[in-house]
N, C-alpha and C positions, 0 to 999 in steps of 0.2 A: 837678395834679389837675384833671380835667375837671369841668364843671358836673354831669354826671350822676353821677359818682363821689361828688362832695361831697353831692349829693342823697341817694344811697343810703347814704352814711356817716351822715348826719344821721338818716335814717329808721331805720336799724339801731340807732343809739344810743337813740333813743326807744323802740323795741320792746324793747330789753334792759331799759331802766328800768321798763317796764311789766311788773313781775314776774308770772310765770305758771307757777310750779313746780307740778308735778302729782305727787301730790295737794297742794293741793285743785284746782289748775287755774287758775281765774279768768282764762280767756282773753278775757273781756270787755275787760280793760284794753288788751292789745295790739291787739285787734280794733278798738277805738275809735281807736287811733293810726293804723292802716291806713285806716280809713274816712275820717277827717279828711283824711289826706294825699290820698287818691284823689278826694274831693269837690272839693278845691281845683283839680283839673285837669279837672273835669267828668265823672268816672266815678262813676256811681251804684252804691252798694253796698247789700247787704242783710245784716242780722245774723240768724242763725238760732240760737236758744238751745235746746239740748237740755234743759238745766236752768238755773235762775237762775245767771248768771255764766259758764256753760259755752258760750261763744259760738263760732259758726262764721261766717266772713265769706265772701261771694261777690259777684262782679261779672261780668256778661256783656255784652260789647260786641258787639252784633249785626252780623253781616256783611250786606252788601247783595246777595250772590249766593248760589250754592249750593255754595260751596267747603267743604272739610273744616273741622271745628271743632277747637280745641285748648284743652285744660285745663292750666293751670299750677297745680300743687298744692303747698302747703307746710303746715306745722302750727305752731301758736302756743304750745303747751304745751312746757315744758322739764322736765328732771329737777331735783332739788334741788341746792343748792350750800352747802358749808361755808366761810364766809368765812375761817376760820382756816387753810384749806389754800391760799388764793389769795394772790397778791402784790398784787392790786388788789381793789377792791370788786366782787363778781360782778354787781352790778346798777347800776353807775355808767355803763356804756356808754361808757367813755372811750377816746380814741385815744392810743396809745403805741407807739413804735417801728414805725410804719407799719401798725398793725393796730387794729381795734376789739375791745376786750376785754369779755367778759361772758358770763354764762350764756345760752346760746341763739345765740351769734354764729355757730357752725357748725351747730347742731342746734336749730332750723332757721329762726331768725329772719333769718339772713343771706340764705337763699334767698327768704324772704317779701319782704324788702326789695328784692332784685335783681329779682324778678319784677314787683313793683309798679312800680318805677321804669321798667323796660323797657316795660310796658304804658302807663303814664302818658306817657312821652316820645313814644311813637308817636301816641297820641291828640292830644297837644299839637301835633304836627307835621302833623296833619290826614290821617294815613294812613287809607285806606279798606280795609276788610277784606272779602274775598270770603266767608269763613266766620267763624263766631263765635269770639271769643277770650274764654275763661273764666278768671277768677282766683279761686282759693279758698284760704283759710287756715283750717285746721280745728283743732278741739279734740281733746284726749285721745289723740293718737297714741302717746304714751309708755306708755299703759296699755291699748292694744288698740283704740283708736278707737271704742269703743262709744258715746261721746257726740260723735264727730266724723264721719269719713267714713262709717262704718257707719250711724250715725244718719241722716245726710243721705240716703244711698242708700235707706233704708227709709221715711223720712218726707217727704223733699223730693227725690225721684229726679231731677226735672228740673234741679236745681241743678248737678249734676256730669255731666250727660249731654254727652258729647263723643266725637268719632271718635278723637282722639289725646290723650294725657296725658303730662306730664313731672312727675316728682317726684324725690326723692333716692334714693340707693342705690349710686351709683358716680360716676365722672367725674374722679377725681384722676389726675394724670400720674405714670406709672411709667417708669423707664428700665430696659429689659430687653435685655441683650446690646447695649448702646449704641444701642438704638432706643427712641424715645418711644412709649408705648402708653397709650391711654385706654380704660377699660372702660365699657360701657353695659349696665346691668342690664335685660335683656329677659325674665328668668325669675326664679323664686324657688322655694325648697324648700317642701315642705308640712310642717306641724307638727301633731302629735297627741299627747295624753297617753295613756298606757296603764298598766294595772296587771297585773302578773304575780303570780298567787296560787299558792304552793307548799303542798302538803299532805303531811305525813308521817304514817304510820299510828300508831295508839295503841300504847303499849307502855311498858315500864319504862325510864326514861331512863338508869338506871345501867348497863344492859347494853351491853357492847361490840358495836360494829357496828350499833347501832340508829341510824337517821338522825335527826339533830337539824335541825329545819327552819330554825332561825336560822343555823346553820353552813352549811347548804345554800344559804340565801339569800345569805350573804356570798360563797360560792364563785361563785354565779351572777352576782352583780354584778361581781365581779372579772373574769369572763370576757367579759361583754357590754358593759360601760360603755366609751364612747369611740367612735371612728370605725371603721366597717366598710367594707371595699372590696368592691364588687360585681363582676359580670362584664361589665356594660354601660357603655360610655363615653358619658357625657352629651353631647348634641349641642353644647352651648356649649363644653365642654372639648375636644372633637374639633376644633372650629373654631379654638380658640386654639392647640392643638398643631400643626395644619397651618400656621397663620400664622407660628409662631415656630420650628418645627423641620422643617417640610416633610413630617412623617409623623403618622399617628395611632397610638395605643398603647392598651394595656389600662389600666384605671383605676390599677393599682399602678405601671405604667411611666410613666404620665402624671404621677403625683404625684412620682415620683423625678426625672423630667426637669424638672418645675417647680422643684424644690428646687435643681437644678444651675444653672438660669437665674437664679433670684433667690429668696431666702427669702420675700419678700413674695408672690411668685407662688404659691409652695407654700401659703402661708396662705390665699390665695383659692381655690385649686383642690382642695386636699386634702378639704375637706368635701363636695366634689362627686363623690367617688368611690363613695359609697354612703350608707347610713343612719348617723345619729349617735344614740347612745342615752346619755342623761344621767340617772342616778338622782336622784330628787327627794324620796323619802320612803319610810319602811318602818314596818310595824306587824305585830305577831305576837300569836297567842293559843294557849294550850295549857291543858288541864285533864286531870286524872287520868282515864284511861279513854276519852279522846276524841282524835281526830286533832289533831295540831299544825298550825297554819296560819300562814303568813307572806305578807304582801302587800307588794310593792315597786312604787312608782310611778316611772314613767320619763317624761321628755320625749323624744319621738322626732321626728327631722327626716328626712324622706324626699325623694328626688329627684322631680322632676316625672314623674308616670306610674309611679313605682315601686310594685310590688305589695307589700301588707302581708304577704303570705304569706312573703316573703323574711325579714322581721323575725321572724315567728313561728317560722320554721325555726331562727333563731339561738337563740331561747329554748329551743326543743325540744332542740337539741343540748346547751346548757349545763345544762339540768335533769337530764340524764343518767338518764332513766327515772323520776325522781320525778314523781308526778302534779302537773300544773300547768295553769293556765288563763290565757289572755291576754284581757283586756278592754280594748277601745279606746274612747277618747272621740272626739268629733267632730273630723274632719280639716279644716284650713283652709290655704289657700295652695296652692302646687304648680302655678301656672299659668305660661304663657309667652306672649309676643307675637312675631309674625314680625319678621324683620329687613328684608324687602324692602318698605319703606314710605317714603312721602315724608318722614316724621319722621326715620327713621334716616338717610336721605340728607342731610337738613338738618344733623343732628348731625355726620355724617362730613365734610361740606363745611366746617363751621366748624372742626373739629379740624385739617384740612389747611391751612386759611387761617392759623390762629394758630400752628401748629406744623408747618411743611412736613416731609413725610416720616413723620409720625406715623401710627400705626395706630389705628383704632377697632375694638375687639373686643367680642364679646358676653360677658355674665357672668350666670350664675345666682346670685342673691343667696343666701348661706348661711342668712340669716334670711328675713324678708319685710317688705314695706312695705305702704302702702295701695294699691299697684298691683293687688294680687290682688283686692281688693274691686271695683275699677273693671272689671277684666276679666270677673269672674264676674257682676256685676250688669248692666253695660251693653255688654259686648263691646268695650270700649275697648282700643285698642292703647296700652299704657302702658309707659314706660321710666323707669328711674332714672338720671338723669345730671345732675350738679351739678359743673361743671368747676372744677378747682383745679390750679394749677401751682407756686405758691410753697411751699405747705405740703405736705410729703410724706405718703404714706399712713400711715406710722407716727406722725408728729407729729399728724395729724388724729385718728387712732384714740385716742391718749393724751388729747387735749383734749376730744373729744366725751364728755360725761358725767364728765369729769375736771376738775381744777383748771386755772385760767388758760386757759380756752377763749377763742379769739380768731379773728377773721377778717382776714387780710391784705387791705389795701386794693387791692393789685394783683389779688388773686383776686376781690374784689367787683366790680372794673371788668370783669374777664373775664366774670363771670356776667351782668352787665347787657348786655354786648355779645352774649353767647350767646343770651339770651332774645329780644333784639331781632332777631337773625338768624333764629332759629327761627320767630318769629311772622311775619316778613316772608316767609320761605320757604314756610311751610305755609298761611298765612291771607290774606296781603295780595293785593289785586287785581293781576292780571297778574304774580304773583310769579315764575312760571316764566320 
């Protein structure tokens, strides 16, 4: 184990022991751990509290030239953990079988540790930066970032201002048709809540043929819930299909081809074939002599740039002539960053160095991360990339928010090397 890996392991263990389950959050505890670590190597940090105990940490190492700035962004809050489901104490941060175990090891204290050690090591080595290097570890990501990234952008906008940004969202190694592939999330879907209100005319409920609004609502939900395939192939999906099959296809053909290549690829790409509609709640009202009304709440995930009229047409068809109204709540997310940037090139160079012959492919995140806040507020080119090779996509998916979450030390070492490489490529003096 190299000195930097040992350093990252120790820091990650401390961060895990600084419990910060959200709710209630209490990110002040891990923020203090990070601040103390960085101060020992001469990196000044600032704590920004949105509320008492809800801490966001930032550090900006000023560049001496006019080069691009780079933000390394992680979050300090975690989901809850039930010790009865774990084989170890979720907050012990212990090392076992070549991994650091504990809540937040993958999501996202491991990233916070790797980023901090990468920055600290370069500062210790006396590296001079042409552009600013910004480190931020925020609060409240697990519950929408209202006290974290969103709060900082509104109340301390200068803290997160950068040309480029890296956070989580993709980066694990997949073997597809015997070729190693790493995905980098350069885009994400948009999310909006909506309510569909059905109305059935007044009348005697015992009469045959009289529409029952609850039964009609059940029929509508059965027709629209789930994944819908549109007519337009998303740019990121088209890129992946060309890289892996040499052709581009319709959304349905792309999903079928992805399944043949690997089930995990289908899991990634199928949500990118159109809108996803998930029922979230239902309420009804009826009274003698009055129309019956039923309202169904949905969570709706749209592709970047997808027109909401397409979704409304789905409901119009399912309502089958019954009077209905679609009411949308505010849309968030749905942004993308270009691939032709120095940051993308730096990521691609690293992938090829550590895994010769591997491909770096774009991905539209099926959900969304803090990247979209950065793009929308500051015009930042933001990617989600957190490299992992030892833990598979499926293993990581089970561990994140699940029992026995852990970070393999080999992956932690990979991440420290990755962040050092990216900082040197994008921000260091004479990096080119």
